[in-house]
mmCIF file of the C-alpha atoms, coordinates in Angstrom:
data_MODEL
# 
_entry.id   MODEL 
# 
loop_
_atom_site.group_PDB 
_atom_site.id 
_atom_site.type_symbol 
_atom_site.label_atom_id 
_atom_site.label_alt_id 
_atom_site.label_comp_id 
_atom_site.label_asym_id 
_atom_site.label_entity_id 
_atom_site.label_seq_id 
_atom_site.pdbx_PDB_ins_code 
_atom_site.Cartn_x 
_atom_site.Cartn_y 
_atom_site.Cartn_z 
_atom_site.occupancy 
_atom_site.B_iso_or_equiv 
_atom_site.pdbx_formal_charge 
_atom_site.auth_seq_id 
_atom_site.auth_comp_id 
_atom_site.auth_asym_id 
_atom_site.auth_atom_id 
_atom_site.pdbx_PDB_model_num 
ATOM 1   C CA . MET A 1 1   ? 56.675 63.147 124.706 1.00 0.00 ? 1   MET A CA 1 
ATOM 2   C CA . ASN A 1 2   ? 56.044 66.831 123.970 1.00 0.00 ? 2   ASN A CA 1 
ATOM 3   C CA . ILE A 1 3   ? 53.184 67.192 121.463 1.00 0.00 ? 3   ILE A CA 1 
ATOM 4   C CA . ASP A 1 4   ? 53.188 70.262 119.218 1.00 0.00 ? 4   ASP A CA 1 
ATOM 5   C CA . TYR A 1 5   ? 49.844 69.676 117.432 1.00 0.00 ? 5   TYR A CA 1 
ATOM 6   C CA . ASP A 1 6   ? 46.967 67.196 117.294 1.00 0.00 ? 6   ASP A CA 1 
ATOM 7   C CA . VAL A 1 7   ? 47.111 67.054 113.490 1.00 0.00 ? 7   VAL A CA 1 
ATOM 8   C CA . ILE A 1 8   ? 49.841 68.004 111.008 1.00 0.00 ? 8   ILE A CA 1 
ATOM 9   C CA . VAL A 1 9   ? 49.009 68.509 107.321 1.00 0.00 ? 9   VAL A CA 1 
ATOM 10  C CA . ALA A 1 10  ? 52.054 68.368 105.043 1.00 0.00 ? 10  ALA A CA 1 
ATOM 11  C CA . GLY A 1 11  ? 51.303 70.792 102.219 1.00 0.00 ? 11  GLY A CA 1 
ATOM 12  C CA . GLY A 1 12  ? 49.698 74.217 102.323 1.00 0.00 ? 12  GLY A CA 1 
ATOM 13  C CA . GLY A 1 13  ? 48.339 74.213 98.792  1.00 0.00 ? 13  GLY A CA 1 
ATOM 14  C CA . LEU A 1 14  ? 44.811 73.514 97.614  1.00 0.00 ? 14  LEU A CA 1 
ATOM 15  C CA . THR A 1 15  ? 44.581 69.908 98.832  1.00 0.00 ? 15  THR A CA 1 
ATOM 16  C CA . GLY A 1 16  ? 46.318 70.655 102.126 1.00 0.00 ? 16  GLY A CA 1 
ATOM 17  C CA . THR A 1 17  ? 44.090 73.605 102.982 1.00 0.00 ? 17  THR A CA 1 
ATOM 18  C CA . VAL A 1 18  ? 40.934 71.673 102.049 1.00 0.00 ? 18  VAL A CA 1 
ATOM 19  C CA . ALA A 1 19  ? 42.081 68.819 104.318 1.00 0.00 ? 19  ALA A CA 1 
ATOM 20  C CA . ALA A 1 20  ? 42.887 71.249 107.147 1.00 0.00 ? 20  ALA A CA 1 
ATOM 21  C CA . GLN A 1 21  ? 39.530 73.002 106.745 1.00 0.00 ? 21  GLN A CA 1 
ATOM 22  C CA . ALA A 1 22  ? 37.637 69.694 106.810 1.00 0.00 ? 22  ALA A CA 1 
ATOM 23  C CA . ILE A 1 23  ? 39.494 68.564 109.953 1.00 0.00 ? 23  ILE A CA 1 
ATOM 24  C CA . ALA A 1 24  ? 38.834 71.916 111.646 1.00 0.00 ? 24  ALA A CA 1 
ATOM 25  C CA . TYR A 1 25  ? 35.161 71.839 110.663 1.00 0.00 ? 25  TYR A CA 1 
ATOM 26  C CA . TYR A 1 26  ? 34.457 68.242 111.694 1.00 0.00 ? 26  TYR A CA 1 
ATOM 27  C CA . SER A 1 27  ? 36.376 68.601 114.962 1.00 0.00 ? 27  SER A CA 1 
ATOM 28  C CA . ASN A 1 28  ? 34.369 71.733 115.778 1.00 0.00 ? 28  ASN A CA 1 
ATOM 29  C CA . GLN A 1 29  ? 37.729 73.521 115.810 1.00 0.00 ? 29  GLN A CA 1 
ATOM 30  C CA . ASN A 1 30  ? 38.710 71.538 118.914 1.00 0.00 ? 30  ASN A CA 1 
ATOM 31  C CA . LEU A 1 31  ? 41.972 70.159 117.498 1.00 0.00 ? 31  LEU A CA 1 
ATOM 32  C CA . SER A 1 32  ? 45.241 72.019 117.149 1.00 0.00 ? 32  SER A CA 1 
ATOM 33  C CA . ILE A 1 33  ? 46.105 71.782 113.442 1.00 0.00 ? 33  ILE A CA 1 
ATOM 34  C CA . LEU A 1 34  ? 49.295 72.751 111.636 1.00 0.00 ? 34  LEU A CA 1 
ATOM 35  C CA . SER A 1 35  ? 49.641 73.056 107.861 1.00 0.00 ? 35  SER A CA 1 
ATOM 36  C CA . ILE A 1 36  ? 53.231 73.100 106.588 1.00 0.00 ? 36  ILE A CA 1 
ATOM 37  C CA . ASP A 1 37  ? 54.255 74.377 103.143 1.00 0.00 ? 37  ASP A CA 1 
ATOM 38  C CA . ARG A 1 38  ? 57.672 74.616 101.474 1.00 0.00 ? 38  ARG A CA 1 
ATOM 39  C CA . ASN A 1 39  ? 56.841 77.929 99.844  1.00 0.00 ? 39  ASN A CA 1 
ATOM 40  C CA . PRO A 1 40  ? 56.695 81.449 101.257 1.00 0.00 ? 40  PRO A CA 1 
ATOM 41  C CA . GLU A 1 41  ? 53.312 82.607 102.510 1.00 0.00 ? 41  GLU A CA 1 
ATOM 42  C CA . THR A 1 42  ? 52.864 84.695 99.349  1.00 0.00 ? 42  THR A CA 1 
ATOM 43  C CA . LEU A 1 43  ? 53.032 81.575 97.088  1.00 0.00 ? 43  LEU A CA 1 
ATOM 44  C CA . PRO A 1 44  ? 51.430 78.686 99.019  1.00 0.00 ? 44  PRO A CA 1 
ATOM 45  C CA . GLY A 1 45  ? 51.045 75.397 97.190  1.00 0.00 ? 45  GLY A CA 1 
ATOM 46  C CA . ARG A 1 46  ? 53.396 76.306 94.338  1.00 0.00 ? 46  ARG A CA 1 
ATOM 47  C CA . LYS A 1 47  ? 54.831 73.117 92.856  1.00 0.00 ? 47  LYS A CA 1 
ATOM 48  C CA . SER A 1 48  ? 57.771 74.493 90.866  1.00 0.00 ? 48  SER A CA 1 
ATOM 49  C CA . ASN A 1 49  ? 59.612 77.726 90.124  1.00 0.00 ? 49  ASN A CA 1 
ATOM 50  C CA . PRO A 1 50  ? 57.440 78.502 87.062  1.00 0.00 ? 50  PRO A CA 1 
ATOM 51  C CA . GLY A 1 51  ? 54.311 78.129 89.185  1.00 0.00 ? 51  GLY A CA 1 
ATOM 52  C CA . TRP A 1 52  ? 51.572 75.609 89.719  1.00 0.00 ? 52  TRP A CA 1 
ATOM 53  C CA . THR A 1 53  ? 51.636 72.418 87.671  1.00 0.00 ? 53  THR A CA 1 
ATOM 54  C CA . CYS A 1 54  ? 48.106 71.327 88.436  1.00 0.00 ? 54  CYS A CA 1 
ATOM 55  C CA . GLY A 1 55  ? 44.959 72.501 90.102  1.00 0.00 ? 55  GLY A CA 1 
ATOM 56  C CA . ASP A 1 56  ? 43.939 75.101 87.543  1.00 0.00 ? 56  ASP A CA 1 
ATOM 57  C CA . ALA A 1 57  ? 40.483 73.545 87.339  1.00 0.00 ? 57  ALA A CA 1 
ATOM 58  C CA . CYS A 1 58  ? 38.256 71.539 89.626  1.00 0.00 ? 58  CYS A CA 1 
ATOM 59  C CA . SER A 1 59  ? 34.975 69.701 89.389  1.00 0.00 ? 59  SER A CA 1 
ATOM 60  C CA . LYS A 1 60  ? 31.634 71.115 90.388  1.00 0.00 ? 60  LYS A CA 1 
ATOM 61  C CA . GLU A 1 61  ? 31.388 68.224 92.861  1.00 0.00 ? 61  GLU A CA 1 
ATOM 62  C CA . ALA A 1 62  ? 34.511 69.404 94.683  1.00 0.00 ? 62  ALA A CA 1 
ATOM 63  C CA . VAL A 1 63  ? 33.149 72.933 95.024  1.00 0.00 ? 63  VAL A CA 1 
ATOM 64  C CA . ASP A 1 64  ? 29.744 71.580 96.101  1.00 0.00 ? 64  ASP A CA 1 
ATOM 65  C CA . PHE A 1 65  ? 31.469 69.434 98.757  1.00 0.00 ? 65  PHE A CA 1 
ATOM 66  C CA . MET A 1 66  ? 33.318 72.464 100.100 1.00 0.00 ? 66  MET A CA 1 
ATOM 67  C CA . THR A 1 67  ? 30.139 74.528 100.227 1.00 0.00 ? 67  THR A CA 1 
ATOM 68  C CA . GLU A 1 68  ? 27.749 71.894 101.577 1.00 0.00 ? 68  GLU A CA 1 
ATOM 69  C CA . ARG A 1 69  ? 29.903 69.682 103.782 1.00 0.00 ? 69  ARG A CA 1 
ATOM 70  C CA . ILE A 1 70  ? 32.446 72.032 105.342 1.00 0.00 ? 70  ILE A CA 1 
ATOM 71  C CA . LYS A 1 71  ? 30.657 75.362 104.783 1.00 0.00 ? 71  LYS A CA 1 
ATOM 72  C CA . VAL A 1 72  ? 33.395 76.986 102.693 1.00 0.00 ? 72  VAL A CA 1 
ATOM 73  C CA . PRO A 1 73  ? 31.840 78.573 99.601  1.00 0.00 ? 73  PRO A CA 1 
ATOM 74  C CA . TRP A 1 74  ? 34.007 79.339 96.580  1.00 0.00 ? 74  TRP A CA 1 
ATOM 75  C CA . THR A 1 75  ? 32.943 82.263 94.444  1.00 0.00 ? 75  THR A CA 1 
ATOM 76  C CA . SER A 1 76  ? 34.645 84.967 92.421  1.00 0.00 ? 76  SER A CA 1 
ATOM 77  C CA . PRO A 1 77  ? 37.605 85.690 92.450  1.00 0.00 ? 77  PRO A CA 1 
ATOM 78  C CA . GLU A 1 78  ? 38.644 82.091 93.316  1.00 0.00 ? 78  GLU A CA 1 
ATOM 79  C CA . ILE A 1 79  ? 36.497 80.805 90.450  1.00 0.00 ? 79  ILE A CA 1 
ATOM 80  C CA . GLU A 1 80  ? 37.262 82.559 87.181  1.00 0.00 ? 80  GLU A CA 1 
ATOM 81  C CA . HIS A 1 81  ? 34.615 80.879 85.018  1.00 0.00 ? 81  HIS A CA 1 
ATOM 82  C CA . ASP A 1 82  ? 32.573 77.714 84.430  1.00 0.00 ? 82  ASP A CA 1 
ATOM 83  C CA . VAL A 1 83  ? 33.829 74.913 82.187  1.00 0.00 ? 83  VAL A CA 1 
ATOM 84  C CA . LYS A 1 84  ? 32.181 71.858 80.668  1.00 0.00 ? 84  LYS A CA 1 
ATOM 85  C CA . GLY A 1 85  ? 35.334 69.747 80.779  1.00 0.00 ? 85  GLY A CA 1 
ATOM 86  C CA . VAL A 1 86  ? 39.101 70.000 80.650  1.00 0.00 ? 86  VAL A CA 1 
ATOM 87  C CA . MET A 1 87  ? 41.940 68.378 78.766  1.00 0.00 ? 87  MET A CA 1 
ATOM 88  C CA . ALA A 1 88  ? 44.901 67.252 80.874  1.00 0.00 ? 88  ALA A CA 1 
ATOM 89  C CA . PHE A 1 89  ? 48.299 66.817 79.210  1.00 0.00 ? 89  PHE A CA 1 
ATOM 90  C CA . SER A 1 90  ? 51.277 64.766 80.323  1.00 0.00 ? 90  SER A CA 1 
ATOM 91  C CA . PRO A 1 91  ? 54.431 66.761 81.143  1.00 0.00 ? 91  PRO A CA 1 
ATOM 92  C CA . ASP A 1 92  ? 55.924 65.866 77.746  1.00 0.00 ? 92  ASP A CA 1 
ATOM 93  C CA . LYS A 1 93  ? 52.615 66.850 76.072  1.00 0.00 ? 93  LYS A CA 1 
ATOM 94  C CA . GLU A 1 94  ? 52.505 63.472 74.282  1.00 0.00 ? 94  GLU A CA 1 
ATOM 95  C CA . THR A 1 95  ? 49.390 62.232 76.057  1.00 0.00 ? 95  THR A CA 1 
ATOM 96  C CA . ALA A 1 96  ? 46.089 64.061 76.438  1.00 0.00 ? 96  ALA A CA 1 
ATOM 97  C CA . ILE A 1 97  ? 43.290 62.908 78.733  1.00 0.00 ? 97  ILE A CA 1 
ATOM 98  C CA . PRO A 1 98  ? 39.840 64.518 78.477  1.00 0.00 ? 98  PRO A CA 1 
ATOM 99  C CA . PHE A 1 99  ? 37.739 65.033 81.588  1.00 0.00 ? 99  PHE A CA 1 
ATOM 100 C CA . ASP A 1 100 ? 34.082 65.760 80.856  1.00 0.00 ? 100 ASP A CA 1 
ATOM 101 C CA . GLY A 1 101 ? 31.616 67.347 83.229  1.00 0.00 ? 101 GLY A CA 1 
ATOM 102 C CA . ASP A 1 102 ? 30.782 70.616 84.903  1.00 0.00 ? 102 ASP A CA 1 
ATOM 103 C CA . GLY A 1 103 ? 33.595 72.389 86.674  1.00 0.00 ? 103 GLY A CA 1 
ATOM 104 C CA . TYR A 1 104 ? 35.423 75.645 87.171  1.00 0.00 ? 104 TYR A CA 1 
ATOM 105 C CA . MET A 1 105 ? 38.655 77.322 86.141  1.00 0.00 ? 105 MET A CA 1 
ATOM 106 C CA . LEU A 1 106 ? 40.441 78.583 89.228  1.00 0.00 ? 106 LEU A CA 1 
ATOM 107 C CA . ASN A 1 107 ? 42.325 81.803 89.762  1.00 0.00 ? 107 ASN A CA 1 
ATOM 108 C CA . ARG A 1 108 ? 45.672 80.368 90.928  1.00 0.00 ? 108 ARG A CA 1 
ATOM 109 C CA . GLN A 1 109 ? 46.854 83.790 92.070  1.00 0.00 ? 109 GLN A CA 1 
ATOM 110 C CA . LYS A 1 110 ? 43.896 84.609 94.345  1.00 0.00 ? 110 LYS A CA 1 
ATOM 111 C CA . LEU A 1 111 ? 42.775 81.129 95.386  1.00 0.00 ? 111 LEU A CA 1 
ATOM 112 C CA . PRO A 1 112 ? 45.730 80.271 97.676  1.00 0.00 ? 112 PRO A CA 1 
ATOM 113 C CA . GLU A 1 113 ? 45.604 83.686 99.328  1.00 0.00 ? 113 GLU A CA 1 
ATOM 114 C CA . ILE A 1 114 ? 41.867 83.394 100.029 1.00 0.00 ? 114 ILE A CA 1 
ATOM 115 C CA . GLN A 1 115 ? 42.094 79.714 101.028 1.00 0.00 ? 115 GLN A CA 1 
ATOM 116 C CA . ASN A 1 116 ? 44.825 80.413 103.555 1.00 0.00 ? 116 ASN A CA 1 
ATOM 117 C CA . ALA A 1 117 ? 42.931 83.339 105.072 1.00 0.00 ? 117 ALA A CA 1 
ATOM 118 C CA . ARG A 1 118 ? 39.826 81.154 105.447 1.00 0.00 ? 118 ARG A CA 1 
ATOM 119 C CA . THR A 1 119 ? 41.853 78.285 106.878 1.00 0.00 ? 119 THR A CA 1 
ATOM 120 C CA . LYS A 1 120 ? 43.472 80.588 109.441 1.00 0.00 ? 120 LYS A CA 1 
ATOM 121 C CA . LYS A 1 121 ? 40.022 81.880 110.473 1.00 0.00 ? 121 LYS A CA 1 
ATOM 122 C CA . MET A 1 122 ? 39.111 78.239 111.196 1.00 0.00 ? 122 MET A CA 1 
ATOM 123 C CA . GLY A 1 123 ? 41.968 78.099 113.720 1.00 0.00 ? 123 GLY A CA 1 
ATOM 124 C CA . VAL A 1 124 ? 44.582 76.319 111.591 1.00 0.00 ? 124 VAL A CA 1 
ATOM 125 C CA . ASN A 1 125 ? 48.205 77.376 112.077 1.00 0.00 ? 125 ASN A CA 1 
ATOM 126 C CA . PHE A 1 126 ? 50.694 77.587 109.201 1.00 0.00 ? 126 PHE A CA 1 
ATOM 127 C CA . ASP A 1 127 ? 54.440 77.178 108.934 1.00 0.00 ? 127 ASP A CA 1 
ATOM 128 C CA . PHE A 1 128 ? 55.783 78.390 105.580 1.00 0.00 ? 128 PHE A CA 1 
ATOM 129 C CA . ASP A 1 129 ? 59.227 78.063 104.007 1.00 0.00 ? 129 ASP A CA 1 
ATOM 130 C CA . ILE A 1 130 ? 59.689 74.576 105.457 1.00 0.00 ? 130 ILE A CA 1 
ATOM 131 C CA . ASN A 1 131 ? 61.215 71.829 103.323 1.00 0.00 ? 131 ASN A CA 1 
ATOM 132 C CA . LEU A 1 132 ? 59.969 68.574 104.844 1.00 0.00 ? 132 LEU A CA 1 
ATOM 133 C CA . MET A 1 133 ? 62.484 65.749 104.497 1.00 0.00 ? 133 MET A CA 1 
ATOM 134 C CA . GLY A 1 134 ? 60.764 62.895 106.273 1.00 0.00 ? 134 GLY A CA 1 
ATOM 135 C CA . LEU A 1 135 ? 58.557 61.472 108.945 1.00 0.00 ? 135 LEU A CA 1 
ATOM 136 C CA . ILE A 1 136 ? 59.432 60.856 112.583 1.00 0.00 ? 136 ILE A CA 1 
ATOM 137 C CA . TYR A 1 137 ? 58.585 57.395 113.882 1.00 0.00 ? 137 TYR A CA 1 
ATOM 138 C CA . ASP A 1 138 ? 58.084 55.813 117.269 1.00 0.00 ? 138 ASP A CA 1 
ATOM 139 C CA . GLY A 1 139 ? 58.307 52.159 116.312 1.00 0.00 ? 139 GLY A CA 1 
ATOM 140 C CA . PRO A 1 140 ? 55.792 51.674 113.492 1.00 0.00 ? 140 PRO A CA 1 
ATOM 141 C CA . GLN A 1 141 ? 53.794 54.796 114.387 1.00 0.00 ? 141 GLN A CA 1 
ATOM 142 C CA . VAL A 1 142 ? 54.310 58.171 112.696 1.00 0.00 ? 142 VAL A CA 1 
ATOM 143 C CA . ILE A 1 143 ? 54.608 60.814 115.388 1.00 0.00 ? 143 ILE A CA 1 
ATOM 144 C CA . GLY A 1 144 ? 55.749 63.861 113.444 1.00 0.00 ? 144 GLY A CA 1 
ATOM 145 C CA . VAL A 1 145 ? 57.655 65.469 110.597 1.00 0.00 ? 145 VAL A CA 1 
ATOM 146 C CA . GLN A 1 146 ? 61.157 66.818 110.151 1.00 0.00 ? 146 GLN A CA 1 
ATOM 147 C CA . GLY A 1 147 ? 62.924 68.987 107.650 1.00 0.00 ? 147 GLY A CA 1 
ATOM 148 C CA . ILE A 1 148 ? 64.754 72.260 107.156 1.00 0.00 ? 148 ILE A CA 1 
ATOM 149 C CA . ASN A 1 149 ? 63.524 75.811 107.639 1.00 0.00 ? 149 ASN A CA 1 
ATOM 150 C CA . ASN A 1 150 ? 64.311 77.419 104.264 1.00 0.00 ? 150 ASN A CA 1 
ATOM 151 C CA . LYS A 1 151 ? 64.752 80.881 105.803 1.00 0.00 ? 151 LYS A CA 1 
ATOM 152 C CA . THR A 1 152 ? 67.019 80.023 108.705 1.00 0.00 ? 152 THR A CA 1 
ATOM 153 C CA . LYS A 1 153 ? 68.561 76.801 107.295 1.00 0.00 ? 153 LYS A CA 1 
ATOM 154 C CA . GLN A 1 154 ? 67.965 75.296 110.756 1.00 0.00 ? 154 GLN A CA 1 
ATOM 155 C CA . PRO A 1 155 ? 66.494 71.824 111.395 1.00 0.00 ? 155 PRO A CA 1 
ATOM 156 C CA . TYR A 1 156 ? 62.707 71.752 111.728 1.00 0.00 ? 156 TYR A CA 1 
ATOM 157 C CA . LYS A 1 157 ? 60.729 69.227 113.757 1.00 0.00 ? 157 LYS A CA 1 
ATOM 158 C CA . LYS A 1 158 ? 57.079 69.034 114.810 1.00 0.00 ? 158 LYS A CA 1 
ATOM 159 C CA . THR A 1 159 ? 55.269 66.225 116.602 1.00 0.00 ? 159 THR A CA 1 
ATOM 160 C CA . GLN A 1 160 ? 51.601 65.351 116.690 1.00 0.00 ? 160 GLN A CA 1 
ATOM 161 C CA . ALA A 1 161 ? 49.199 63.373 118.822 1.00 0.00 ? 161 ALA A CA 1 
ATOM 162 C CA . HIS A 1 162 ? 46.911 61.940 116.154 1.00 0.00 ? 162 HIS A CA 1 
ATOM 163 C CA . TYR A 1 163 ? 47.686 62.139 112.428 1.00 0.00 ? 163 TYR A CA 1 
ATOM 164 C CA . VAL A 1 164 ? 50.032 63.413 109.782 1.00 0.00 ? 164 VAL A CA 1 
ATOM 165 C CA . PHE A 1 165 ? 48.404 63.923 106.374 1.00 0.00 ? 165 PHE A CA 1 
ATOM 166 C CA . ARG A 1 166 ? 50.196 64.301 103.081 1.00 0.00 ? 166 ARG A CA 1 
# 
């Protein structure tokens, strides 16, 4: 079987790039890693046409993990300002859930751009404008992903040797 990458990360937004960075860091950049996102490179991680539906804030612990464990510091302009908690609302705005604790408001315009540049410097490859439709199996084992290239409207398929993360 022809292997395209050692690891494929489905999603080029905040969680996907953090996962790709951690894999690159802990593998000493010895694995070939691909991050795939459905959006154009200028809007990675966008969840809907109006923009991002989540990820406007994160905990201090998450930023500390990035800085201490995988050596990726977040500063200004990714972090807009400190917060002491956030209130999350359900999509219908009927339910509110408070989250207490130190954290940061994120700049959702600059953060993806900076994250992707950092991730690329760590040797991770990106495919943008790909609408993933499903996994490729060999018996019970996942061996890749498939979908449609949004630009060309052609089928898209990539295989991996180790893992697919979503």
